[in-house]
Structures are given as structure tokens and as C-alpha cells.
C-alpha positions in Angstrom: 0.0 0.0 0.0 1.4 3.4 -1.0 1.3 5.8 1.9 1.9 9.0 -0.2 -1.0 11.3 -1.1 -1.3 12.6 -4.6 -0.7 16.4 -4.3 -3.2 17.3 -6.9 -6.0 15.4 -5.1 -4.9 17.0 -1.8 -5.0 20.5 -3.3 -8.4 19.7 -4.9 -9.9 18.7 -1.5 -8.3 21.8 0.1 -9.9 24.1 -2.4 -13.3 22.5 -2.1 -13.2 22.8 1.7 -12.0 26.3 1.5 -14.6 27.5 -1.0 -17.3 25.8 1.1 -16.2 27.7 4.3 -15.9 31.0 2.4 -19.4 30.6 1.0 -20.8 29.8 4.5 -19.0 32.8 5.9 -20.4 35.1 3.2 -23.9 33.8 3.8 -23.5 34.3 7.6 -22.3 37.9 7.0 -25.2 38.6 4.8 -27.6 37.2 7.4 -26.0 39.4 10.1 -26.3 42.4 7.9 -30.0 41.7 7.2 -30.7 41.2 10.9 -28.9 44.4 11.8 -30.9 46.3 9.2 -34.2 44.8 10.5 -33.2 45.6 14.0 -32.4 49.2 13.1 -35.7 49.6 11.2 -37.7 48.2 14.2 -35.8 50.4 16.6 -36.6 53.5 14.4 -40.3 52.4 14.3 -40.4 52.0 18.1 -38.8 55.4 18.6 -41.4 56.9 16.3 -44.2 55.2 18.2 -42.9 56.5 21.5 -42.6 60.0 20.0 -46.2 59.8 18.7 -47.4 58.6 22.1 -45.6 61.6 23.8 -47.3 64.0 21.4 -50.6 62.3 22.0 -50.2 62.7 25.8 -49.3 66.4 25.4 -52.4 67.0 23.3 -54.7 65.2 25.8 -53.2 67.2 28.7 -53.2 70.5 26.8 -54.5 73.3 29.0 -56.7 74.8 26.3 -58.4 71.4 25.9 -60.2 71.6 29.3 -63.9 72.5 29.2 
């Protein structure tokens, strides 16, 4: 039995594994970016709702509004 490894086969396997890992990394980076954008959008929406609620409270408690 020959214990040596064909260098071309070894390089081929190395490149396949490397490309698989790079592709997985790119996919994870894209998912992280998507989740970050979604989080920022939700945070912006929440801040807008809080601001609207404050304005609503001010309007309800407006001194000219009392009869």
C-alpha cells in the first residue's frame, strides 16, 4: 500500500473545503447584515411610536383642551 498522497488530489480537496467555508462565511455575513438592518428599522419604528405617544399625551393634557 502506498502511503503517499497525490498532491493534486490534496489540493483539490483543500480548495473544495476552503470554498465551502468561504461561502458559508459570506452567507452568515449577509444574514447578520440583514438582521442588523431589520433591528435598526424596528428600533426606528419603536422610537417613532414613542414620540407619537408623547405627542398624544401632550395633546390630551393640553390646558386649552379643558372644558
